[in-house]
N, C-alpha and C positions, 0 to 999 in steps of 0.2 A: 504493500500500500504506500509506504514511504517513497519507494522508487517511482511509483506511478505519479504521485504528487510532484516529485522533483522533475520528472520528465514533462509533465503538464505545465509546471511553472516555467521551465526552460522554453518550451514552445510558445507560451504566452508572451514571455519576455522577448523572444526572438521576433514574434509576429508584431508586437507593438513597436519594437525597435525598427523593423523594416518599414512599417507605416510612417514612423517619424522621419526616417530617411527619405521615403518617397514623398512625404509632404514637403520636406525641405527642398528636395529637387524640384518639385512642382512650384514652390514659392520662388525659387531662384529663376526658373523659366518665366514665371509670371512677371517677376520684377524686370527681367530683360525685355519682355514684350511691352510692359509699360514704358520702359525707357525708349525703345526704338519706335513705338507707335505715337509718341507725343503725349501720351496720357500722363506720364510722370511730370512733364512740363506743365500740363494743365493743373495737376494736383499741387505742384509747387507754387503756381500762380495763386491758387486758392489759399495756401498757407500764407503767402506774402500779403494777400488782402486781409486776412485775419490779423496778422501782425500789425499791419498799417492801422487797422481799427483800434487795436490795443495801444499803439503809440499815441493815438489821439486821446485816449482815456488816461494815459500816464505820461504826460509831457515832461515830468521831472526826471524820468529815467534817461541815463546818458546813452549816447550813440554806441559806446563800447558794449554796454549791457545788451542793447538791441541786437548788435552784431552777433554776440555770443548766443543769445536766444535763437536768432534766425538760423545759425549754423546747426545748433542742437536740434531744433524742431524740423529742419529740412531733412536731416538724416534719420532721426528716430521716428518721426511721423510717417515717412514713406515706408520704412520697415514694418511698422505697426499696421499700416494700411494694407500692405501686401498680405500679411498674415491674416488680417481680418477678412479680406476679399477672397482669399484663396479658396475657401470652401464653396462659395457661390460660383466662382469661375469653374471649379472642379466638377460641379454638378452639370455644367453645360459644355465645357470644353476640355478635351483630354490634353495631356502634355504634348502629344504629337500635334494636336490642333494649334496649340500655342507656338510650337516650333515652326509650323507652316506660316502662321501669322508673322513671326519674326522674319522668316525668309521674304515674305511679301514686303514688309516694312523696310527691308534692305534693298529693294528694287528702286529705280528712279521715281516711279509714281508713288510708291510707298513712302519714300523719303519726303517727297513733296507733301503728301497727305499728312504725314506726321508733323511736319513743320507748320502746316496750316491748322492743325487740330485745335490748338489753344485759341486761335483767332476765331475759328468757326464756332467753337463752344461758346465763347463770349458773345458773339453776334447772335447765335441761336438762342441763348438765354434772354437777350434783349427782345428778340422777336417773340419768343415764348411768353414773356411778360405782357407784351402788347396784345398778343392773341388771347391770353387768359383774361385780360381786362375787357377785351371786346366781347368775349363769350359771357363774362360776368354781367356786363351791361345789357346784353341781349336777353339774358336769363331774367334779370331784374325787370326789364321792360315787359317781358311776356308774363311774369308773375303779377305785375301791376295791372296789365290789361285783363287778367283773369280775376282781378279783385283781391289779390293777396297782398 
């Protein structure tokens, strides 16, 4: 019985270790895909916007401290984001899928698309806000017309 439990424990440890290594490999591939796709630049821009907002709230903080915070958050936040997003990506895209996307993003059109992604994202968000406001206004008008 003791040997059976030892063997079972070994296989469980080996299996969990293999999954952890697999997850780390997936996270590394996902991180590379974020880098070459322009997604990381978009995420970095969002971090910079958040820091800019905090700078406005804390004007007494020196530029050196902000530089220190920016360097720290840029690195740790991206690593944390990759770990947090990996399970969602893994549900829909295999590691091979990510590797194929990386190949695409290393082509001339992929490089161009990656470079334009942060700009497209910013402009799409602005258009999306306008679109949402228009839908909201139309909805409010229709509700008013129906007496609500």
